[in-house]
C-alpha positions as CSV (number, residue, x, y, z in Angstrom):
1,X,93.8,-1.6,117.3
2,X,90.4,-1.6,115.6
3,X,87.3,-1.2,117.2
4,X,86.0,-4.5,116.2
5,X,88.9,-6.1,117.0
6,X,87.8,-5.3,121.0
7,X,87.6,-8.2,123.1
8,X,86.0,-8.0,126.9
9,X,85.5,-10.8,129.2
10,X,83.3,-11.4,132.2
11,X,81.7,-13.7,134.3
12,X,79.4,-13.8,137.4
13,X,80.3,-14.5,140.6
14,X,80.8,-18.8,140.8
15,X,82.4,-18.6,137.3
16,X,79.3,-20.9,136.4
17,X,78.7,-18.6,133.6
18,X,81.2,-16.3,131.5
19,X,80.6,-13.9,128.8
20,X,83.4,-12.4,125.8
21,X,82.0,-9.2,123.9
22,X,84.1,-8.6,120.3
23,X,83.8,-4.8,119.1
24,X,82.3,-1.6,120.3
25,X,80.0,-1.9,123.1
26,X,78.1,1.5,124.2
27,X,79.1,3.6,126.8
28,X,77.8,3.0,130.5
29,X,74.6,4.1,131.5
30,X,73.6,4.4,135.1
31,X,69.9,3.6,135.0
32,X,67.9,4.5,138.4
33,X,64.4,3.2,137.2
34,X,62.1,1.1,139.7
35,X,62.9,-2.5,138.2
36,X,66.6,-2.0,138.0
37,X,66.9,-0.3,141.8
38,X,64.6,-3.1,142.9
39,X,66.5,-5.9,141.2
40,X,69.6,-4.6,141.7
41,X,69.2,-3.6,145.3
42,X,70.8,-0.1,144.2
43,X,71.5,0.8,140.3
44,X,72.2,-0.7,137.3
45,X,75.2,-0.2,135.5
46,X,75.4,-1.4,131.7
47,X,76.6,-1.3,128.7
48,X,75.3,-3.0,125.8
49,X,76.8,-4.8,122.4
50,X,75.4,-6.5,119.5
51,X,74.3,-10.1,119.9
52,X,76.2,-11.4,117.4
53,X,79.3,-10.0,119.2
54,X,78.6,-11.4,122.4
55,X,79.3,-15.3,123.1
56,X,78.3,-16.9,126.8
57,X,79.5,-19.7,128.1
58,X,78.5,-21.9,130.8
59,X,75.4,-24.1,132.0
60,X,73.6,-21.6,134.9
61,X,72.1,-18.5,132.9
62,X,68.8,-18.5,133.8
63,X,66.0,-15.6,132.4
64,X,63.6,-13.7,134.4
65,X,60.7,-12.3,132.5
66,X,61.1,-9.0,134.3
67,X,58.4,-6.7,132.0
68,X,56.4,-7.4,128.9
69,X,58.9,-6.9,126.3
70,X,62.1,-7.6,128.4
71,X,63.7,-10.0,130.4
72,X,67.1,-10.6,133.0
73,X,69.6,-12.7,132.7
74,X,71.4,-14.3,136.0
75,X,73.0,-16.7,137.1
76,X,71.0,-19.7,138.6
77,X,74.0,-20.5,141.2
78,X,75.2,-17.6,142.9
79,X,72.4,-15.2,141.4
80,X,74.8,-12.9,139.3
81,X,72.6,-10.3,137.2
82,X,74.3,-10.5,134.4
83,X,72.1,-9.3,131.5
84,X,69.1,-7.4,130.5
85,X,67.2,-8.1,127.3
86,X,64.6,-5.9,125.3
87,X,62.6,-9.0,123.1
88,X,62.6,-6.5,119.9
89,X,66.1,-5.9,119.8
90,X,69.4,-7.1,118.6
91,X,71.5,-6.2,121.3
92,X,72.1,-7.0,124.8
93,X,72.8,-5.0,128.4
94,X,75.5,-6.3,130.3
95,X,76.1,-5.0,133.7
96,X,79.0,-3.2,134.1
97,X,80.8,-4.6,137.1
98,X,80.6,-8.3,135.6
99,X,83.4,-7.3,133.4
100,X,87.2,-8.4,134.4
101,X,89.1,-5.8,134.9
102,X,90.6,-3.6,133.5
103,X,87.6,-3.5,130.9
104,X,88.3,-0.1,128.9
105,X,84.5,0.8,129.5
106,X,83.4,4.3,129.7
107,X,80.4,5.8,131.8
108,X,78.5,8.5,130.2
109,X,74.8,9.6,132.1
110,X,72.2,8.5,134.3
111,X,68.4,7.8,133.3
112,X,65.5,7.9,135.7
113,X,67.1,10.0,138.1
114,X,63.4,10.5,139.5
115,X,63.1,7.1,140.5
116,X,66.4,6.9,142.7
117,X,66.6,5.5,146.1
118,X,66.2,8.9,148.6
119,X,69.2,7.4,150.4
120,X,72.4,8.4,148.4
121,X,73.4,11.2,145.8
122,X,74.7,11.5,142.2
123,X,78.0,13.6,142.6
124,X,80.2,11.9,139.8
125,X,79.4,14.9,137.1
126,X,77.8,13.1,134.3
127,X,74.3,14.5,133.1
128,X,71.3,13.4,134.9
129,X,67.9,12.6,132.9
130,X,64.9,12.4,135.2
131,X,63.2,9.7,132.6
132,X,64.8,8.5,129.6
133,X,67.0,10.5,128.2
134,X,65.9,10.9,124.7
135,X,69.1,10.1,122.9
136,X,69.8,6.5,123.6
137,X,68.7,3.5,122.1
138,X,68.7,0.6,124.5
139,X,71.8,-0.8,123.2
140,X,72.7,1.3,120.8
141,X,76.8,1.0,120.6
142,X,79.4,3.8,120.1
143,X,83.0,2.4,121.3
């Protein structure tokens, strides 16, 4: 199967929002920054896809402006966190846990580990960066 033929699906907890990605997605990056930690209760595990390769169905998508240049998308019924969107990029990050299984997603590395909560360790062997990793463009594609 060619990369542009790969379809992945997912949804929120109540099923009010469903999404489909077509084509390449970025490997999953674990973000431990304070915003992601406070929003999710732990950390974000997210991939991303080009906006024109993402379709969302349902009427319950709501957005929260989390910073001056980004917003977070969630289901207004069940509260499931689904998306992170930077205003100046044509890609959307999608929380990995929202994908239907098997997802075929692959984890890459951790960022902002200097901001992680003190009650857990990171023992998966993936590369860790105390701040931004210096190589990942938010939303960059690789597979």
